[in-house]
C-alpha positions in Angstrom: 142.7 109.7 147.5 144.7 106.6 148.4 143.3 103.2 148.6 143.8 101.6 152.0 144.3 98.3 150.2 147.3 99.6 148.2 149.6 98.7 151.2 150.3 95.0 151.3 151.3 95.0 155.0 147.7 94.3 156.0 147.4 91.3 153.7 148.1 87.6 154.2 147.6 84.7 151.8 144.5 82.6 152.4 142.0 80.6 150.4 138.7 82.7 150.6 135.4 80.9 151.1 134.1 79.6 147.8 137.6 79.9 146.1 140.1 77.2 145.1 143.4 79.1 145.4 145.4 81.3 147.7 144.8 85.0 147.4 146.0 88.1 149.1 143.3 88.9 151.7 143.1 92.0 154.0 143.3 90.9 157.6 141.2 93.9 158.7 138.3 93.9 156.3 138.5 90.7 154.2 139.0 92.5 150.9 140.5 90.1 148.3 143.3 91.6 146.2 142.9 89.5 143.0 146.0 89.2 140.8 144.8 89.2 137.2 146.4 89.1 133.8 147.5 92.4 132.2 145.6 93.5 129.0 147.7 94.8 126.1 145.8 96.8 123.5 147.3 97.5 120.0 146.6 97.7 116.4 147.9 97.0 112.9 147.6 100.5 111.5 147.5 101.1 107.7 147.8 104.2 105.5 147.1 103.2 102.0 149.3 100.1 101.4 151.7 100.8 104.2 151.8 99.7 107.8 152.8 101.9 110.8 155.7 100.6 112.9 157.5 102.1 115.8 161.1 101.5 116.9 161.0 101.1 120.7 162.9 103.5 122.9 162.3 101.5 126.1 162.9 98.0 127.4 161.9 95.3 126.8 163.3 95.0 123.3 164.6 98.6 123.0 165.6 99.4 119.4 163.3 96.7 117.9 160.2 97.5 115.8 156.7 97.0 116.9 153.1 97.9 116.1 151.7 100.5 118.5 150.5 98.7 121.6 150.7 98.8 125.3 149.1 98.2 128.6 145.4 99.1 129.0 144.7 101.8 131.6 142.0 101.8 134.2 138.6 102.9 133.0 139.6 102.5 129.3 138.2 100.2 126.7 140.6 98.1 124.6 139.8 100.2 121.5 140.4 103.4 123.4 143.7 101.9 124.7 144.8 101.0 121.1 144.0 104.6 119.9 145.9 106.1 122.9 148.9 103.9 122.3 149.1 104.9 118.6 149.1 108.5 119.7 151.6 108.0 122.5 154.0 106.1 120.3 153.6 107.8 116.9 151.4 110.9 117.5 149.1 109.0 115.2 145.3 109.6 115.0 143.7 106.4 114.0 140.2 104.9 113.4 139.6 101.4 114.8 138.1 99.2 112.1 137.6 95.8 113.8 139.1 93.3 116.3 141.9 91.3 114.5 143.0 89.0 117.3 143.1 88.0 120.9 146.4 86.4 121.9 147.4 85.0 125.3 150.9 85.0 126.7 150.4 82.7 129.6 153.9 82.7 131.0 153.7 86.4 131.7 149.9 86.6 132.3 149.1 88.9 129.4 146.1 89.0 127.0 146.8 91.0 123.8 143.8 92.5 122.0 144.9 93.6 118.5 142.8 95.6 116.1 142.9 96.6 112.5 142.9 100.4 112.2 143.6 103.1 109.6 145.8 106.1 110.0 143.8 109.3 109.5 146.8 111.4 108.4 150.4 110.5 107.6 151.5 113.3 110.0 153.4 111.0 112.4 156.5 111.4 114.6 158.1 109.5 117.4 156.3 109.7 120.8 158.1 109.3 124.1 158.3 105.5 123.8 159.6 105.5 120.2 163.1 106.2 118.7 161.5 106.5 115.3 158.3 105.7 113.4 157.7 104.8 109.8 155.2 103.6 107.2 156.3 100.3 105.6 155.1 98.3 102.6 154.8 94.6 103.3 158.1 94.0 101.6 159.9 96.7 103.6 158.9 95.4 107.1 162.1 94.7 109.1 161.0 91.1 109.9 164.3 90.2 111.7 164.0 93.3 113.9 160.5 92.9 115.2 160.2 93.1 119.0 157.8 90.4 119.9 156.2 87.2 118.6 152.8 88.8 118.9 153.9 91.5 116.4 154.7 88.7 113.8 151.3 87.1 114.6 149.3 90.3 114.2 151.0 91.2 110.9 150.6 87.7 109.5 146.9 87.6 110.6 146.4 91.1 109.2 147.7 89.9 105.8 145.4 86.8 105.9 142.3 89.0 106.1 143.5 92.1 104.3 140.6 93.6 102.4 138.1 91.2 104.0 135.3 91.9 106.5 133.3 89.6 108.8 135.9 87.2 110.1 136.3 85.7 113.5 139.2 87.2 115.5 142.4 85.1 115.4 144.1 83.5 118.4 147.6 82.3 119.0 149.1 80.3 116.2 149.0 76.6 117.0 152.7 76.3 117.6 152.4 79.1 120.1 149.2 78.0 121.8 150.7 77.7 125.3 153.4 80.3 125.5 
């Protein structure tokens, strides 16, 4: 079933009553098509003292290493999205432990929700979005080949609370507060 509001030809920009900014509004029925940030769900996944990383097979940052993460799907919780992404990228079955961080990347309208998780089996292999996957000790992490600043942040924040429980989730590092 198609949504009649998927077509933008019936839309014009207007400031709806009670709002303070221009929105896409359907000329026929008044439906407001809000443009909202995209949610990224991911996790720092461990197996013993090793961390799961995936080498990207897609742009952006093809060939660089990342933690399993990606866009949240409709009707999916962030934790479910993080588990799905781990499976899609590394055929990894994981258990979500807790929320590690919520990062914002304002310039591209993204909110990243990162979890701590454990790998249920070391039976992993590249999924469709990965060239290769691996389990790395802290010293083996390819720091110069990580795909995104948020991967650095999540790994660093993970290290800060490794072995701890009951902490408040992290946010952007101060020097990256308004990226």
